[in-house]
N, C-alpha and C positions, 0 to 999 in steps of 0.2 A: 905597564900596567896590565894585569890580567883582566879578563871579560867581567870580573867580579868587581873591579875597580881598585882603588888605592888601599893598601892595608895599613893598619896602624902603625907597623914597624917602619913603613915608608914614611909616614908623615912625621914620626919622631925623629928620623934622620934628617929630613929636610928642615925641620923646625928648630933642631938640637934642643928639643924639649924633653920633658919627663912624664911618663904617664902616672897621674896622681891617685887614680881610683881603680889600680890594677886589682886589689884585693876585693873590692866590691864586685867588679865584673868577673872574676873566675876565669874559667875557661872559656868564656864567651868572646873573650878578646881576640881570639883567633879567627872568629866567624864575622868580625866586624870589617867591612869594606865600604868605601865612599866612591860613589860614581860622579859627583858634581858638588859644587859649592852651593850654599843656599843661605838666605838671610835668616838670621838667628830665630825670630818669632814664627812659630808653626813649623819649624824644620823637623824632618822625620829620618828615620833609619836609611841608610844609602846616601845621606847628604853630609857635608862638612861645613860647620858654621864657626863664626868667630865672636869672641867676647872680649872687648879690650877697653871698654869704657863704660863707666856708671850710667851713661845715657841710654844704655841698652838693657838695663837690669830688669825692667818690665817685660821685656821680650823674653828673658830667660824662663819666665813661668810657663810659657807655652812651647818651649824648644825642647826637642827629643831627638837630636841628629845622631848619626853614627858616631861622628867624632866633633868634639868643641875643642877649639884651640884658644885659650886664654892666658891670663897673666897670673904670676904667683899670687899677688894680693887677693885675687877672686877665689882662690882654692878653698880656704876655710869657709866663707860664706856660703860657697855652694854646697859643701859638706854639711853644714848646719841647717840648710834650708828645708831638709826633707823632701826635696823634689826628686822625682823618678829619674831625672837626668843623672843623678850621681851613681846610681846602679845599673843603669842602662845604655849610657853614652860613654864612649872612651874619651877621658878629659885630658888634654895635653897642656901643660903649663910650660911658657917659655918666656924667655927675658924680653922680646918684643913681639907681641901677637900682630901687631899692625904690619910690622915688616915681614913676619911669617906669612901673613895673608898674601903679600906681593909674591913670595917665593912660591907658595902653593899655588895660587892663580896660574902661574906660568906652567906649573906642570899640567893643570887642568886644560890650559889653552893648547899645550903641545897635543895632548890627548885628542882634543877636538879636531884638530888640524889633520892628525893621523887618520882618524875615522872619516874625514871627509875626503881625503886623497887615497884612501887604501887601495882603490881599484888601479892605480898607476905604479909602475916600477920607479924606484928612485933615480935609475940611470937615464930615464927618458925625459926628453922635453915634450910636454903635451901642449899642443896648439888646438884651439876650438876652431872647426871649420869656418866659422864666421870672421875670425881675426884675420888681420891682414899685416903679416910680418914681412918686412924687406929681406931679401935675400943676402943683403949686405950687412945685417944684423946679427949678433951673435947671442945665442941662447945657451946657458949653463946646463949642467945636469940637474935634472929634477925640476926644471922651471915650468911653471904652469900658466898658460895665456888663456883667458877666459874669452866668452863671446864678445864679439865687437870691438876688441882691442886693436889698436894700431901702434905698430913699432917701426920706426923709420930707419933710413940707412944710417950706419954706423954706430947704432945703439947697441949696448952690451948689458944683458941681464945675467946677474950672478947665480951660482948654483943655488937651487931650492927656493928660489923667490917665487911669489905668487903675484900675477896680476889679474885682479878680478875684472868683472864685465865692465867694458866701456872705457879702459884706462888707455890714455894717448902718451906714447913715450916717443919724444922728438929725437930729432937727428943728433947724433953723437952723444946721447945721453948714456951715463954710466951709472948701473945699479948694482951694488955689491950683493953679496950671498945673503941668503936667509931673510929677504925683505918680504913684506906685505904690502901691496899697494891697492887700496880698497876702490870700489867701483866710482867710475866717474873722474878720477884723479887725472890732471893734465901736468904732464913734465915737458916744459919747454926745451927747446934745443940747447944743448951743451950742460945742462944740469948734471951734477955729479952726486951721487948718492952713496953713503958709506954701508957697512954691513948691519943686518938685522934691523933695518928701518922700516917702521910702520908709518904709512900716510893713508889718513882716513878719508872717507868719501867726500868728493866734491872740492878737494884742496887743488891749489895751483902753485907749481913751483917754477919760477923763472919768467913770469909775464914782465912786461916793461914797468919800471919805477913810473913815478907821477912826476914828470919833469918837462916844463914847457918855458921858453924864453920870450918874453912879452917884446913885441916890436912897437915903438912910439912914434906917433906922428903928431907934430904940435904939442907935445907934452903929455898927450893922452894915449894909451894903449889902443891899438887897432888890430892886433893879432896875438895869437899864442902860437909861437913855433915850437913844434914837437922836438924834444931832445931825445933821440933814439939810443935805447940802452944796449950797448954791445958788450957788457959783461956776462958773468954767469952766477949761477947758485951753486955753492959747495956746502954738502950736508954730512956730518961726520957719522961714526958708528953708534948704534943703539939709541938712536933718536926717535922720538914718537910725535907726530903731528896730527892734531885734531881735524875733525870735518870741518870743511869750508873755510880752511886757514889758507892764507897767501904769503908767499915768501917772493919778493920782486928781485929781479936780476939787477946787477950793478950797472950804473951807468957806464963806467969803465972799470975794470978789476972784477973784484968778487963780493957778493954777499955770502957770508959765512955763518953756518949753524954748527958748533962744536960738538964733540961727543957728548953722549947722555943727556942732550938737552931735551926738555919735555915741553910741548906746546899744546894748549887747549884748543877747544873749538873757536872759530870765528876770530881768529888772530891775525894781525897783519904786520908783516916785517918789511920796512921800508928798504929801498935800494941801498947798497953798500953798508948795511948794518953788520955787526959782528956780534954773535951771541957765543959767549965762551961755555966751556964745558960745564955741564950739569945745571944750568940755569933753568928755572920754572916759569913759565908764562901762563897765566890763568886766562880763562875765557874773556874775549872781547878786548885783549890789549892791543894797542896800535902804537907801533914804532914808526917815528918819521925817519927819513933818510939818514945814514951815517951814525946811527945810534949804536953804542957799545953797552953790551949787558956782561957784567963780570962772572966768574965762575961761582956756581951754586947761588947766584942772586935769585931773589924771589919777587916777582912782579904780580901783584893782586889784580883780580879780575877788573876790567874796563879801565884800567890806568893807561893814560897816554904819556909817552916819552918824546920829548921835542927833538928838533933836528939837531943831531951830533952831540947830544947830552951823553955823558958817560956815567953808567952805573957800576960802582965797585964790587969786587967780589964779596959774596956773602951778605951784600945790602938787601934791604927788604922796603918794597914800595907797597904802600896800602891801596886797597881797592878803590878805583874811581878817583885816584890822585892824577893830578897834571905836573909833570916834572919837566922843567925847561933848563935846570941848572944841574951840574955834575953833583952825584952823591958819593961819598967816599966809601971805601971798604969798610964793611960790617956797619954801614950807616942805615938810617931810616928816613923815609920821606912819606908824608901823609897830607892830604888834601890839596886844596887850590885857594890861595897859592901855597906852594909846598913849604912845608916845614918839618922838622924833626918830629918824631912821635911824641916826644915830651914837650915841645913848643906848641904842637897842634892842640894837645889836650889841655894846656895851660890856658891858651888862647879861648877855648871853649868854656873852661872854667869861669874865666873873667867875663866872657859875654854872658853866660847863665846869671852870674851875680849882677851885672848891669840890669838884665830884663827882671830879675826878682825884685831888685831896688826900685825899679820903674813902677812894678805892679804894686808894691808896697805903698809908694807915695800916692798912687791912684786911689788906693782904699782909704788913705788918711786925709 
């Protein structure tokens, strides 16, 4: 990207879209460049905004970005609106503007990173003077180690990975290339992290799982004997883990996070769990030990999954549900006690009828 920002031609290429108002813009199209994304409402020249839902149609009234990325069904209404956006903004229509937002956001993020580290040469590993890096650790090309980081014996950090301030990298930890480990992250010994992984501030990978063996005397518990966890955590490629989330090491063996898994903030992954490729875990989800989450399954916010429950591929778990039984592939589970989506709302409908009938009888 030039100092002027991304051009309309670049955005057209990345979104596989079409410019719908080129005739209205005329030669001005070559002068339009965008430096940053912006919310739709109040957006101005030099900014790129997105319009992919009717929920945002009020915001269009005050929008005048350099580039607007939208869907085909919104083109005619925009043209008919009489708003200045049609003649002053480059409007790009594409098949899936929400997915386009993901693609374009990656371009803006890469630009921000390039600006942040422009003063360093890509062949150098740059270590802040306050960081402590073991001579037995290996830092790849272009690695950046921020203030007050600690990198222990045997750790390996892949090319281009950034450790932000206060990161702890334990003994024999392996981090693949292109990662971003944000401030205050702790990576316990033996944790293995794949390529292009982002772990946000305050998260902990590889702490002991929660396991204690009770000792009884006279039939009553008198002690909780700690079970030391001797396994490790394995995290695949292109994973993102939100702030203040925890992935516990296995008791024996491995806790596994597959490629492309996306984990929100404040999520707890219990020991020996396995999360397969592409699964989504929303904020506040808690997985007990030994849980299995299938490929591209979706776990809604604050849901709890019981010990050793298995969630099938492409299954969906509703927010705040409690799941203690297996859910089949493509299945749904909602509420507590868990029911299928259909049965959950049938039960609520019956309950509503009972309440309405009770109220009717009171009135008569």
